[in-house]
N, C-alpha and C positions, 0 to 999 in steps of 0.2 A: 424664689432663689435659683439661679442657673444650676444646672446638672452637668457634672462631669461625663466627657465623651469617652474617656480612656476605655471603660469597659467594652464599648463597641468598636471605637477607632484605634485604641493604642495612643501613648505618648511616647514614641520612641524616639523622637527627634525635638528640638527646642521650637522649630516652627509648628510642629503638631501640637505641643503643650500650648503656645501662644494663641494657637486658634481656638482653643477650647474656651466657652464663654464661662467655665466655672475657674479655670486654672489658668487663663491667659495673663491675669494681672497679679497672679499669686508670687510672691519671692520664693518659694520653695521649688519653683520650675525654672531657676536661672539656668544659665548655660553650664555651670558647674555640677548641676544635679544629675544622677543618673536616673533616667525614668523607668517605670517597671514595663516589662514587656508582655503583653497580652496575647493569646493565641488569635491568629486571623483566620477568616473564613477562606478555603480554598475551593474552587468550584470543581464540581465533577467533571471529568473529560467530555467534552462534547461528541456527540454520537448523532449524525443526522439522520433523520427518518428514512426507513427503509434499508437501513444497513446497521443492525443492532451490535454488531461487533466493534463498531466505531473505529477502525483503522485509520481514519482520516482526523482523528481528534488530535486537538492542541492540548499540551500539558499531559499527555500521555508519555511518560518518558520511556526511551529505549535502554531497558536495564536487564532484560531478560534472556537467559540463555536456554532454549528449548533442549528437548531431550537428543535432538538430531544435530546438534552443533558438534562441528569437528573439534578435535583436540587442539588446543591452541589458537582457536578461531578468535578473531576480534570483532566479530558480527554480533550485535545486539539488537532485540527486537522489543517491540512494545508487548504488553499482555494481549492486547487486541489483535496483534499480527500472530501470535503463537495460535491464539484460539482460532483465527481464520485458516491458517496454514497447516495445522494439524491434521485435517482430514485429507489435504492433498498429500502430506506425508504418509498416511496410512495407505492410501491408493498406491504410492510408489513402492512402500515395502510389499504390499499384496503382489505387485507385478514384478517383482525384483527377480522372481525365478524364470523370466522370460527375458534372456539377455539380448536377443536380437531387436527389442524396441529402442525407439528413439526416447530420450528424457523428455523432450517437449515438442510440441507442434507450435510454431509462432503463427498467430493469425494476425494480420494487419491489413491497412488500405493499401492499395496498388501504389497510391501517391507517396507512400512513406518507405517503399522498398530500398530506395538509395539512400535515405536520411535515418531518421531515428530508428526504423525496424532494423536496418542493418547495423546501425550502432549497438542496439540490445544483442543481436545475435552474435556480434563480434565480442562483446564483453563476455556473453554466455559460454561461448566456445572457448576462450581464454581461460574461463574457470573450470573447464572439463566438462560442459555440458553438452550432450548430442542433440543438436537441434535441428528439426524438420523446417526448412526455410526455403520458400519458392524459389527465390532468387539463385538458389544453387541446385536444387532439388528438382526443378521442373526442366527436364532434358528436351532438347530439340527434337521435334517430331513425336514427342509423348502426349497424348491426350491429356488436357490440363486437369479435367474434373476427376479423370480417373487417378491421376497422380495425387491429386489433393486428399481423394477418398482412402486410397492406400497410406498416405502420411497420417492420416488422422487416425486410422485403425491400428498404425505400428507405434503409436506415441502413447506414452504412459500419461502424459498430463498436457492439457492446452494453456497457451497463454494468449491472451487477448490484448492487443497494444491499441489502447483506447485513445485516439487523436482527434482534432478537428476533421482530419481527412476522412477518418473511418465514420464518425459520425454522419457526414455528408453522404458517403456511400452506403450505409446501412438501408436507408429508405429506398435506394434503387433496387433492392432486391439481386444484387450481383455475387461474385465469387465470395468476398469477404461475409456477406449476409449468410450464405449457405455453409460456410466453415463456421461460423459463429452458431448456426441453429444446430450443427452437429454436436459442437462442444457442449451446448447448453443442456441437450439431451443426454449427453453422457455424465454431466453432473461432475465433473473434474476439471475445473478452469480457473485461472488467476486473472482477473483483469489489471492490466498495469495503465494508469491514467497518466497521460502526458500532454500538458498545454490545454486541458480542458478540465472540467469538473464532473463529479458524480450526477450533480444535480441535472446538468445538460445530458449526460449520459441516460438518466432514468427518461428525460423527455422523449428519447428514441428508443430505448431498450429497457423497459421496467424490469425485465427478468436479469439481464446483465449488470444493470445498475443497483440491483438488491444484493449482488455478491461483494463479498469483502476483497480487497486486494491491496495494492500498492501504488502510490502516486509520487510522482517526481515533483509536486509541489512540496512534499515533505521531507525528501532525501533525494541524492543524485541518483542517476541511471546506474552509475557503477556500484553503490550499495545496494541498489535492488538486485542487480544481477548477482552479487555476491550472497544475499539471501535466498534467490531462486536457486542458485547452485546448491547450496546447503539443503535445501528441502527436496530437491528432485535428484541427485546423484546419490546412490547407495555405495 
């Protein structure tokens, strides 16, 4: 005897009932009949290995307002984003008594300085974030490494803009690699992944690839900048 598939698949449409081996030919599943609704299985949010907070998960809806959200803010987070950004927010609050610090140090590949790095910088500045950015903070005649070292020391949080250009640069152990090494040592940085993936990042930098961050594959750069502004500005 054919067994009804409704407990597993449900008969929420006429076509679903027709496909059932037990109910397909039964007159009680006519077009005018309302079919019972059974609960469906919803898979758990995806979290790729090496990033337990799963900020890159699909199905992890943005519906959370963290405690640092501004009054009237329209910015919402996933639970995983709140989990990943909460330690950064604590760092910002602990350093709030030092008003001369920049909010963030923006680490990026040289090739991105006039493109996506400048876009992110401009969005952050428009949102009230004080950003150390090489394109405006490296003055003529100033030793580059000394200026970068000072910028790192005088910033509360580090942002690492992960792009294909950065992934090409890191193995060459240039300036971006030195900046990243310093930020990793301080353990207070947020990766912003753009036009690449965490899987590709882990192939180049397993330490950075293990950090939870934000990705333009999931939301526009403007939304990412709005979240960062809420997290790093007191």
